HTML snippet that shows the backbone in 3Dmol.js (N, CA, C, O; Angstrom):
<script src="https://3Dmol.org/build/3Dmol-min.js"></script>
<div id="view" style="width:600px;height:400px;position:relative"></div>
<script>
const pdb = `
ATOM      1  N   UNK A   1      12.256 139.543 114.078  1.00  0.00           N
ATOM      2  CA  UNK A   1      13.534 139.017 114.496  1.00  0.00           C
ATOM      3  C   UNK A   1      14.667 139.839 113.911  1.00  0.00           C
ATOM      4  O   UNK A   1      14.571 140.320 112.782  1.00  0.00           O
ATOM      5  N   UNK A   2      15.703 139.997 114.649  1.00  0.00           N
ATOM      6  CA  UNK A   2      16.865 140.725 114.159  1.00  0.00           C
ATOM      7  C   UNK A   2      17.599 139.883 113.130  1.00  0.00           C
ATOM      8  O   UNK A   2      17.607 138.657 113.238  1.00  0.00           O
ATOM      9  N   UNK A   3      18.223 140.518 112.122  1.00  0.00           N
ATOM     10  CA  UNK A   3      18.921 139.763 111.067  1.00  0.00           C
ATOM     11  C   UNK A   3      20.005 138.841 111.607  1.00  0.00           C
ATOM     12  O   UNK A   3      20.265 137.790 111.022  1.00  0.00           O
ATOM     13  N   UNK A   4      20.636 139.215 112.705  1.00  0.00           N
ATOM     14  CA  UNK A   4      21.717 138.371 113.231  1.00  0.00           C
ATOM     15  C   UNK A   4      21.185 137.067 113.815  1.00  0.00           C
ATOM     16  O   UNK A   4      21.927 136.093 113.942  1.00  0.00           O
ATOM     17  N   UNK A   5      19.908 137.045 114.168  1.00  0.00           N
ATOM     18  CA  UNK A   5      19.370 135.866 114.843  1.00  0.00           C
ATOM     19  C   UNK A   5      18.196 135.253 114.088  1.00  0.00           C
ATOM     20  O   UNK A   5      17.338 134.624 114.707  1.00  0.00           O
ATOM     21  N   UNK A   6      18.135 135.417 112.787  1.00  0.00           N
ATOM     22  CA  UNK A   6      16.995 134.906 112.025  1.00  0.00           C
ATOM     23  C   UNK A   6      17.094 133.419 111.724  1.00  0.00           C
ATOM     24  O   UNK A   6      16.227 132.880 111.036  1.00  0.00           O
ATOM     25  N   UNK A   7      18.112 132.748 112.211  1.00  0.00           N
ATOM     26  CA  UNK A   7      18.240 131.318 112.019  1.00  0.00           C
ATOM     27  C   UNK A   7      19.025 130.915 110.783  1.00  0.00           C
ATOM     28  O   UNK A   7      19.300 129.730 110.591  1.00  0.00           O
ATOM     29  N   UNK A   8      19.386 131.856 109.954  1.00  0.00           N
ATOM     30  CA  UNK A   8      20.164 131.579 108.750  1.00  0.00           C
ATOM     31  C   UNK A   8      21.616 131.916 109.049  1.00  0.00           C
ATOM     32  O   UNK A   8      21.916 133.032 109.474  1.00  0.00           O
ATOM     33  N   UNK A   9      22.515 130.976 108.834  1.00  0.00           N
ATOM     34  CA  UNK A   9      23.930 131.250 109.107  1.00  0.00           C
ATOM     35  C   UNK A   9      24.438 132.436 108.294  1.00  0.00           C
ATOM     36  O   UNK A   9      24.017 132.649 107.157  1.00  0.00           O
ATOM     37  N   UNK A  10      25.325 133.183 108.876  1.00  0.00           N
ATOM     38  CA  UNK A  10      25.885 134.373 108.223  1.00  0.00           C
ATOM     39  C   UNK A  10      26.527 134.012 106.881  1.00  0.00           C
ATOM     40  O   UNK A  10      26.393 134.765 105.917  1.00  0.00           O
ATOM     41  N   UNK A  11      27.220 132.873 106.802  1.00  0.00           N
ATOM     42  CA  UNK A  11      27.870 132.490 105.544  1.00  0.00           C
ATOM     43  C   UNK A  11      26.850 132.258 104.435  1.00  0.00           C
ATOM     44  O   UNK A  11      27.126 132.559 103.274  1.00  0.00           O
ATOM     45  N   UNK A  12      25.675 131.729 104.775  1.00  0.00           N
ATOM     46  CA  UNK A  12      24.633 131.508 103.770  1.00  0.00           C
ATOM     47  C   UNK A  12      24.092 132.833 103.252  1.00  0.00           C
ATOM     48  O   UNK A  12      23.846 132.982 102.055  1.00  0.00           O
ATOM     49  N   UNK A  13      23.904 133.812 104.166  1.00  0.00           N
ATOM     50  CA  UNK A  13      23.440 135.129 103.733  1.00  0.00           C
ATOM     51  C   UNK A  13      24.477 135.795 102.842  1.00  0.00           C
ATOM     52  O   UNK A  13      24.126 136.411 101.835  1.00  0.00           O
ATOM     53  N   UNK A  14      25.744 135.679 103.199  1.00  0.00           N
ATOM     54  CA  UNK A  14      26.815 136.277 102.406  1.00  0.00           C
ATOM     55  C   UNK A  14      26.868 135.638 101.026  1.00  0.00           C
ATOM     56  O   UNK A  14      27.012 136.342 100.026  1.00  0.00           O
ATOM     57  N   UNK A  15      26.755 134.316 100.955  1.00  0.00           N
ATOM     58  CA  UNK A  15      26.771 133.605  99.680  1.00  0.00           C
ATOM     59  C   UNK A  15      25.591 134.036  98.818  1.00  0.00           C
ATOM     60  O   UNK A  15      25.742 134.244  97.614  1.00  0.00           O
ATOM     61  N   UNK A  16      24.414 134.170  99.433  1.00  0.00           N
ATOM     62  CA  UNK A  16      23.226 134.591  98.696  1.00  0.00           C
ATOM     63  C   UNK A  16      23.415 135.994  98.132  1.00  0.00           C
ATOM     64  O   UNK A  16      23.103 136.247  96.969  1.00  0.00           O
ATOM     65  N   UNK A  17      23.925 136.902  98.953  1.00  0.00           N
ATOM     66  CA  UNK A  17      24.149 138.273  98.487  1.00  0.00           C
ATOM     67  C   UNK A  17      25.153 138.308  97.351  1.00  0.00           C
ATOM     68  O   UNK A  17      24.972 139.041  96.379  1.00  0.00           O
ATOM     69  N   UNK A  18      26.211 137.520  97.468  1.00  0.00           N
ATOM     70  CA  UNK A  18      27.233 137.483  96.428  1.00  0.00           C
ATOM     71  C   UNK A  18      26.631 136.993  95.115  1.00  0.00           C
ATOM     72  O   UNK A  18      26.935 137.541  94.056  1.00  0.00           O
ATOM     73  N   UNK A  19      25.774 135.960  95.169  1.00  0.00           N
ATOM     74  CA  UNK A  19      25.180 135.451  93.935  1.00  0.00           C
ATOM     75  C   UNK A  19      24.226 136.470  93.323  1.00  0.00           C
ATOM     76  O   UNK A  19      24.140 136.576  92.100  1.00  0.00           O
ATOM     77  N   UNK A  20      23.508 137.220  94.156  1.00  0.00           N
ATOM     78  CA  UNK A  20      22.615 138.254  93.641  1.00  0.00           C
ATOM     79  C   UNK A  20      23.420 139.351  92.964  1.00  0.00           C
ATOM     80  O   UNK A  20      23.037 139.836  91.899  1.00  0.00           O
ATOM     81  N   UNK A  21      24.526 139.744  93.570  1.00  0.00           N
ATOM     82  CA  UNK A  21      25.382 140.779  92.985  1.00  0.00           C
ATOM     83  C   UNK A  21      25.975 140.295  91.673  1.00  0.00           C
ATOM     84  O   UNK A  21      26.036 141.052  90.704  1.00  0.00           O
ATOM     85  N   UNK A  22      26.414 139.039  91.631  1.00  0.00           N
ATOM     86  CA  UNK A  22      26.975 138.496  90.392  1.00  0.00           C
ATOM     87  C   UNK A  22      25.927 138.474  89.282  1.00  0.00           C
ATOM     88  O   UNK A  22      26.236 138.808  88.138  1.00  0.00           O
ATOM     89  N   UNK A  23      24.694 138.086  89.604  1.00  0.00           N
ATOM     90  CA  UNK A  23      23.630 138.081  88.603  1.00  0.00           C
ATOM     91  C   UNK A  23      23.330 139.495  88.108  1.00  0.00           C
ATOM     92  O   UNK A  23      23.111 139.713  86.916  1.00  0.00           O
ATOM     93  N   UNK A  24      23.323 140.448  89.035  1.00  0.00           N
ATOM     94  CA  UNK A  24      23.085 141.838  88.660  1.00  0.00           C
ATOM     95  C   UNK A  24      24.132 142.309  87.656  1.00  0.00           C
ATOM     96  O   UNK A  24      23.788 142.892  86.627  1.00  0.00           O
ATOM     97  N   UNK A  25      25.414 142.058  87.950  1.00  0.00           N
ATOM     98  CA  UNK A  25      26.463 142.503  87.046  1.00  0.00           C
ATOM     99  C   UNK A  25      26.417 141.763  85.715  1.00  0.00           C
ATOM    100  O   UNK A  25      26.764 142.339  84.684  1.00  0.00           O
ATOM    101  N   UNK A  26      26.000 140.515  85.714  1.00  0.00           N
ATOM    102  CA  UNK A  26      25.857 139.778  84.451  1.00  0.00           C
ATOM    103  C   UNK A  26      24.787 140.435  83.584  1.00  0.00           C
ATOM    104  O   UNK A  26      24.969 140.572  82.374  1.00  0.00           O
ATOM    105  N   UNK A  27      23.677 140.842  84.191  1.00  0.00           N
ATOM    106  CA  UNK A  27      22.611 141.512  83.452  1.00  0.00           C
ATOM    107  C   UNK A  27      23.104 142.846  82.914  1.00  0.00           C
ATOM    108  O   UNK A  27      22.828 143.195  81.766  1.00  0.00           O
ATOM    109  N   UNK A  28      23.829 143.589  83.730  1.00  0.00           N
ATOM    110  CA  UNK A  28      24.361 144.882  83.290  1.00  0.00           C
ATOM    111  C   UNK A  28      25.302 144.683  82.107  1.00  0.00           C
ATOM    112  O   UNK A  28      25.246 145.446  81.143  1.00  0.00           O
ATOM    113  N   UNK A  29      26.176 143.658  82.164  1.00  0.00           N
ATOM    114  CA  UNK A  29      27.080 143.395  81.046  1.00  0.00           C
ATOM    115  C   UNK A  29      26.306 143.106  79.765  1.00  0.00           C
ATOM    116  O   UNK A  29      26.675 143.584  78.693  1.00  0.00           O
ATOM    117  N   UNK A  30      25.231 142.322  79.874  1.00  0.00           N
ATOM    118  CA  UNK A  30      24.439 142.009  78.687  1.00  0.00           C
ATOM    119  C   UNK A  30      23.784 143.257  78.119  1.00  0.00           C
ATOM    120  O   UNK A  30      23.742 143.450  76.904  1.00  0.00           O
ATOM    121  N   UNK A  31      23.275 144.101  79.002  1.00  0.00           N
ATOM    122  CA  UNK A  31      22.585 145.305  78.550  1.00  0.00           C
ATOM    123  C   UNK A  31      23.537 146.235  77.820  1.00  0.00           C
ATOM    124  O   UNK A  31      23.183 146.787  76.779  1.00  0.00           O
ATOM    125  N   UNK A  32      24.738 146.417  78.348  1.00  0.00           N
ATOM    126  CA  UNK A  32      25.669 147.352  77.711  1.00  0.00           C
ATOM    127  C   UNK A  32      26.528 146.700  76.637  1.00  0.00           C
ATOM    128  O   UNK A  32      27.273 147.390  75.940  1.00  0.00           O
ATOM    129  N   UNK A  33      26.435 145.381  76.492  1.00  0.00           N
ATOM    130  CA  UNK A  33      27.174 144.696  75.444  1.00  0.00           C
ATOM    131  C   UNK A  33      28.625 144.413  75.781  1.00  0.00           C
ATOM    132  O   UNK A  33      29.462 144.315  74.884  1.00  0.00           O
ATOM    133  N   UNK A  34      28.931 144.282  77.053  1.00  0.00           N
ATOM    134  CA  UNK A  34      30.305 144.000  77.481  1.00  0.00           C
ATOM    135  C   UNK A  34      30.544 142.487  77.510  1.00  0.00           C
ATOM    136  O   UNK A  34      29.596 141.716  77.662  1.00  0.00           O
ATOM    137  N   UNK A  35      31.795 142.059  77.366  1.00  0.00           N
ATOM    138  CA  UNK A  35      32.100 140.629  77.413  1.00  0.00           C
ATOM    139  C   UNK A  35      31.853 140.052  78.802  1.00  0.00           C
ATOM    140  O   UNK A  35      32.071 140.725  79.810  1.00  0.00           O
ATOM    141  N   UNK A  36      31.399 138.803  78.847  1.00  0.00           N
ATOM    142  CA  UNK A  36      31.121 138.124  80.112  1.00  0.00           C
ATOM    143  C   UNK A  36      31.886 136.801  80.133  1.00  0.00           C
ATOM    144  O   UNK A  36      31.389 135.780  79.657  1.00  0.00           O
ATOM    145  N   UNK A  37      33.077 136.828  80.679  1.00  0.00           N
ATOM    146  CA  UNK A  37      33.942 135.652  80.695  1.00  0.00           C
ATOM    147  C   UNK A  37      33.327 134.513  81.509  1.00  0.00           C
ATOM    148  O   UNK A  37      33.476 133.347  81.145  1.00  0.00           O
ATOM    149  N   UNK A  38      32.642 134.837  82.602  1.00  0.00           N
ATOM    150  CA  UNK A  38      32.010 133.791  83.413  1.00  0.00           C
ATOM    151  C   UNK A  38      30.952 133.037  82.609  1.00  0.00           C
ATOM    152  O   UNK A  38      30.830 131.818  82.733  1.00  0.00           O
ATOM    153  N   UNK A  39      30.195 133.751  81.793  1.00  0.00           N
ATOM    154  CA  UNK A  39      29.202 133.088  80.942  1.00  0.00           C
ATOM    155  C   UNK A  39      29.893 132.179  79.934  1.00  0.00           C
ATOM    156  O   UNK A  39      29.395 131.094  79.634  1.00  0.00           O
ATOM    157  N   UNK A  40      31.037 132.615  79.410  1.00  0.00           N
ATOM    158  CA  UNK A  40      31.815 131.793  78.478  1.00  0.00           C
ATOM    159  C   UNK A  40      32.279 130.511  79.168  1.00  0.00           C
ATOM    160  O   UNK A  40      32.200 129.431  78.584  1.00  0.00           O
ATOM    161  N   UNK A  41      32.762 130.624  80.407  1.00  0.00           N
ATOM    162  CA  UNK A  41      33.203 129.442  81.146  1.00  0.00           C
ATOM    163  C   UNK A  41      32.045 128.490  81.412  1.00  0.00           C
ATOM    164  O   UNK A  41      32.205 127.274  81.303  1.00  0.00           O
ATOM    165  N   UNK A  42      30.875 129.034  81.762  1.00  0.00           N
ATOM    166  CA  UNK A  42      29.703 128.190  81.969  1.00  0.00           C
ATOM    167  C   UNK A  42      29.306 127.488  80.678  1.00  0.00           C
ATOM    168  O   UNK A  42      28.929 126.316  80.697  1.00  0.00           O
ATOM    169  N   UNK A  43      29.388 128.192  79.563  1.00  0.00           N
ATOM    170  CA  UNK A  43      29.082 127.584  78.265  1.00  0.00           C
ATOM    171  C   UNK A  43      30.023 126.417  77.986  1.00  0.00           C
ATOM    172  O   UNK A  43      29.589 125.349  77.555  1.00  0.00           O
ATOM    173  N   UNK A  44      31.318 126.629  78.237  1.00  0.00           N
ATOM    174  CA  UNK A  44      32.300 125.564  77.989  1.00  0.00           C
ATOM    175  C   UNK A  44      32.015 124.345  78.857  1.00  0.00           C
ATOM    176  O   UNK A  44      32.089 123.213  78.380  1.00  0.00           O
ATOM    177  N   UNK A  45      31.689 124.568  80.127  1.00  0.00           N
ATOM    178  CA  UNK A  45      31.355 123.451  81.017  1.00  0.00           C
ATOM    179  C   UNK A  45      30.122 122.706  80.504  1.00  0.00           C
ATOM    180  O   UNK A  45      30.104 121.475  80.475  1.00  0.00           O
ATOM    181  N   UNK A  46      29.097 123.451  80.101  1.00  0.00           N
ATOM    182  CA  UNK A  46      27.861 122.835  79.622  1.00  0.00           C
ATOM    183  C   UNK A  46      28.078 122.088  78.310  1.00  0.00           C
ATOM    184  O   UNK A  46      27.460 121.051  78.070  1.00  0.00           O
ATOM    185  N   UNK A  47      28.964 122.622  77.456  1.00  0.00           N
ATOM    186  CA  UNK A  47      29.240 121.994  76.165  1.00  0.00           C
ATOM    187  C   UNK A  47      30.204 120.817  76.297  1.00  0.00           C
ATOM    188  O   UNK A  47      30.351 120.025  75.366  1.00  0.00           O
ATOM    189  N   UNK A  48      30.857 120.703  77.446  1.00  0.00           N
ATOM    190  CA  UNK A  48      31.736 119.565  77.690  1.00  0.00           C
ATOM    191  C   UNK A  48      33.131 119.703  77.136  1.00  0.00           C
ATOM    192  O   UNK A  48      33.780 118.698  76.848  1.00  0.00           O
ATOM    193  N   UNK A  49      33.611 120.924  76.979  1.00  0.00           N
ATOM    194  CA  UNK A  49      34.990 121.098  76.520  1.00  0.00           C
ATOM    195  C   UNK A  49      35.693 122.133  77.381  1.00  0.00           C
ATOM    196  O   UNK A  49      35.058 122.959  78.037  1.00  0.00           O
ATOM    197  N   UNK A  50      37.003 122.069  77.365  1.00  0.00           N
ATOM    198  CA  UNK A  50      37.808 123.014  78.143  1.00  0.00           C
ATOM    199  C   UNK A  50      37.804 124.369  77.460  1.00  0.00           C
ATOM    200  O   UNK A  50      37.755 124.440  76.232  1.00  0.00           O
ATOM    201  N   UNK A  51      37.856 125.444  78.231  1.00  0.00           N
ATOM    202  CA  UNK A  51      37.919 126.771  77.609  1.00  0.00           C
ATOM    203  C   UNK A  51      39.196 126.925  76.787  1.00  0.00           C
ATOM    204  O   UNK A  51      40.287 126.591  77.248  1.00  0.00           O
ATOM    205  N   UNK A  52      39.048 127.427  75.582  1.00  0.00           N
ATOM    206  CA  UNK A  52      40.195 127.586  74.688  1.00  0.00           C
ATOM    207  C   UNK A  52      40.915 128.906  74.922  1.00  0.00           C
ATOM    208  O   UNK A  52      42.052 129.080  74.485  1.00  0.00           O
ATOM    209  N   UNK A  53      40.259 129.834  75.607  1.00  0.00           N
ATOM    210  CA  UNK A  53      40.819 131.164  75.788  1.00  0.00           C
ATOM    211  C   UNK A  53      40.905 131.521  77.268  1.00  0.00           C
ATOM    212  O   UNK A  53      40.038 131.152  78.060  1.00  0.00           O
ATOM    213  N   UNK A  54      41.972 132.249  77.630  1.00  0.00           N
ATOM    214  CA  UNK A  54      41.986 132.803  78.978  1.00  0.00           C
ATOM    215  C   UNK A  54      41.190 134.104  78.935  1.00  0.00           C
ATOM    216  O   UNK A  54      40.730 134.510  77.867  1.00  0.00           O
ATOM    217  N   UNK A  55      41.022 134.759  80.075  1.00  0.00           N
ATOM    218  CA  UNK A  55      40.145 135.926  80.121  1.00  0.00           C
ATOM    219  C   UNK A  55      40.622 137.054  79.211  1.00  0.00           C
ATOM    220  O   UNK A  55      39.813 137.690  78.536  1.00  0.00           O
ATOM    221  N   UNK A  56      41.902 137.301  79.191  1.00  0.00           N
ATOM    222  CA  UNK A  56      42.445 138.381  78.348  1.00  0.00           C
ATOM    223  C   UNK A  56      42.197 138.077  76.865  1.00  0.00           C
ATOM    224  O   UNK A  56      41.770 138.956  76.117  1.00  0.00           O
ATOM    225  N   UNK A  57      42.461 136.839  76.442  1.00  0.00           N
ATOM    226  CA  UNK A  57      42.234 136.462  75.042  1.00  0.00           C
ATOM    227  C   UNK A  57      40.747 136.537  74.689  1.00  0.00           C
ATOM    228  O   UNK A  57      40.380 136.971  73.596  1.00  0.00           O
ATOM    229  N   UNK A  58      39.895 136.108  75.631  1.00  0.00           N
ATOM    230  CA  UNK A  58      38.458 136.141  75.399  1.00  0.00           C
ATOM    231  C   UNK A  58      37.976 137.573  75.151  1.00  0.00           C
ATOM    232  O   UNK A  58      37.227 137.832  74.209  1.00  0.00           O
ATOM    233  N   UNK A  59      38.413 138.491  76.001  1.00  0.00           N
ATOM    234  CA  UNK A  59      37.993 139.886  75.860  1.00  0.00           C
ATOM    235  C   UNK A  59      38.511 140.462  74.541  1.00  0.00           C
ATOM    236  O   UNK A  59      37.782 141.168  73.844  1.00  0.00           O
ATOM    237  N   UNK A  60      39.762 140.165  74.197  1.00  0.00           N
ATOM    238  CA  UNK A  60      40.322 140.663  72.937  1.00  0.00           C
ATOM    239  C   UNK A  60      39.526 140.126  71.751  1.00  0.00           C
ATOM    240  O   UNK A  60      39.192 140.879  70.836  1.00  0.00           O
ATOM    241  N   UNK A  61      39.222 138.828  71.763  1.00  0.00           N
ATOM    242  CA  UNK A  61      38.462 138.238  70.662  1.00  0.00           C
ATOM    243  C   UNK A  61      37.044 138.810  70.615  1.00  0.00           C
ATOM    244  O   UNK A  61      36.493 139.033  69.537  1.00  0.00           O
ATOM    245  N   UNK A  62      36.467 139.041  71.775  1.00  0.00           N
ATOM    246  CA  UNK A  62      35.120 139.609  71.831  1.00  0.00           C
ATOM    247  C   UNK A  62      35.072 140.952  71.108  1.00  0.00           C
ATOM    248  O   UNK A  62      34.190 141.187  70.281  1.00  0.00           O
ATOM    249  N   UNK A  63      36.005 141.814  71.416  1.00  0.00           N
ATOM    250  CA  UNK A  63      35.995 143.135  70.797  1.00  0.00           C
ATOM    251  C   UNK A  63      36.380 143.086  69.324  1.00  0.00           C
ATOM    252  O   UNK A  63      35.900 143.903  68.539  1.00  0.00           O
ATOM    253  N   UNK A  64      37.227 142.154  68.936  1.00  0.00           N
ATOM    254  CA  UNK A  64      37.582 142.002  67.525  1.00  0.00           C
ATOM    255  C   UNK A  64      36.408 141.500  66.709  1.00  0.00           C
ATOM    256  O   UNK A  64      36.241 141.880  65.550  1.00  0.00           O
ATOM    257  N   UNK A  65      35.600 140.652  67.309  1.00  0.00           N
ATOM    258  CA  UNK A  65      34.520 140.020  66.561  1.00  0.00           C
ATOM    259  C   UNK A  65      33.164 140.691  66.759  1.00  0.00           C
ATOM    260  O   UNK A  65      32.142 140.100  66.410  1.00  0.00           O
ATOM    261  N   UNK A  66      33.122 141.886  67.297  1.00  0.00           N
ATOM    262  CA  UNK A  66      31.852 142.582  67.472  1.00  0.00           C
ATOM    263  C   UNK A  66      31.105 142.644  66.150  1.00  0.00           C
ATOM    264  O   UNK A  66      31.613 143.152  65.151  1.00  0.00           O
ATOM    265  N   UNK A  67      29.920 142.128  66.169  1.00  0.00           N
ATOM    266  CA  UNK A  67      29.080 142.181  64.975  1.00  0.00           C
ATOM    267  C   UNK A  67      29.324 141.091  63.963  1.00  0.00           C
ATOM    268  O   UNK A  67      28.630 141.046  62.947  1.00  0.00           O
ATOM    269  N   UNK A  68      30.293 140.196  64.193  1.00  0.00           N
ATOM    270  CA  UNK A  68      30.584 139.148  63.223  1.00  0.00           C
ATOM    271  C   UNK A  68      29.933 137.812  63.586  1.00  0.00           C
ATOM    272  O   UNK A  68      29.869 136.915  62.744  1.00  0.00           O
ATOM    273  N   UNK A  69      29.451 137.662  64.817  1.00  0.00           N
ATOM    274  CA  UNK A  69      28.760 136.451  65.226  1.00  0.00           C
ATOM    275  C   UNK A  69      29.647 135.233  65.375  1.00  0.00           C
ATOM    276  O   UNK A  69      29.176 134.113  65.178  1.00  0.00           O
ATOM    277  N   UNK A  70      30.896 135.405  65.710  1.00  0.00           N
ATOM    278  CA  UNK A  70      31.815 134.276  65.886  1.00  0.00           C
ATOM    279  C   UNK A  70      31.531 133.588  67.214  1.00  0.00           C
ATOM    280  O   UNK A  70      31.335 134.256  68.229  1.00  0.00           O
ATOM    281  N   UNK A  71      31.507 132.280  67.216  1.00  0.00           N
ATOM    282  CA  UNK A  71      31.291 131.500  68.432  1.00  0.00           C
ATOM    283  C   UNK A  71      32.407 130.500  68.601  1.00  0.00           C
ATOM    284  O   UNK A  71      33.146 130.205  67.661  1.00  0.00           O
ATOM    285  N   UNK A  72      32.526 129.974  69.824  1.00  0.00           N
ATOM    286  CA  UNK A  72      33.627 129.035  70.074  1.00  0.00           C
ATOM    287  C   UNK A  72      33.303 127.646  69.537  1.00  0.00           C
ATOM    288  O   UNK A  72      34.218 126.859  69.292  1.00  0.00           O
ATOM    289  N   UNK A  73      32.020 127.322  69.347  1.00  0.00           N
ATOM    290  CA  UNK A  73      31.687 125.985  68.825  1.00  0.00           C
ATOM    291  C   UNK A  73      30.359 126.005  68.116  1.00  0.00           C
ATOM    292  O   UNK A  73      29.912 124.975  67.611  1.00  0.00           O
TER     293      UNK A  73
END
`;
const viewer = $3Dmol.createViewer("view");
viewer.addModel(pdb, "pdb");
viewer.setStyle({}, {cartoon: {color: "spectrum"}});
viewer.zoomTo();
viewer.render();
</script>
């Protein structure tokens, strides 16, 4: 069957591809040691508190605390 007619709506395929790309970049960030603001937001949601930092502050704190093991909670 051709991809356009495989029975899966185009929006679902686009959403799936976007989530795969986001996961790929999250893995790359972990491998190279870059800050991952989305992971921080997910942590805050799971922990039940509002994020204390915006993205710029988070990145600044991340680089300041490299190797110090500082956490938000």
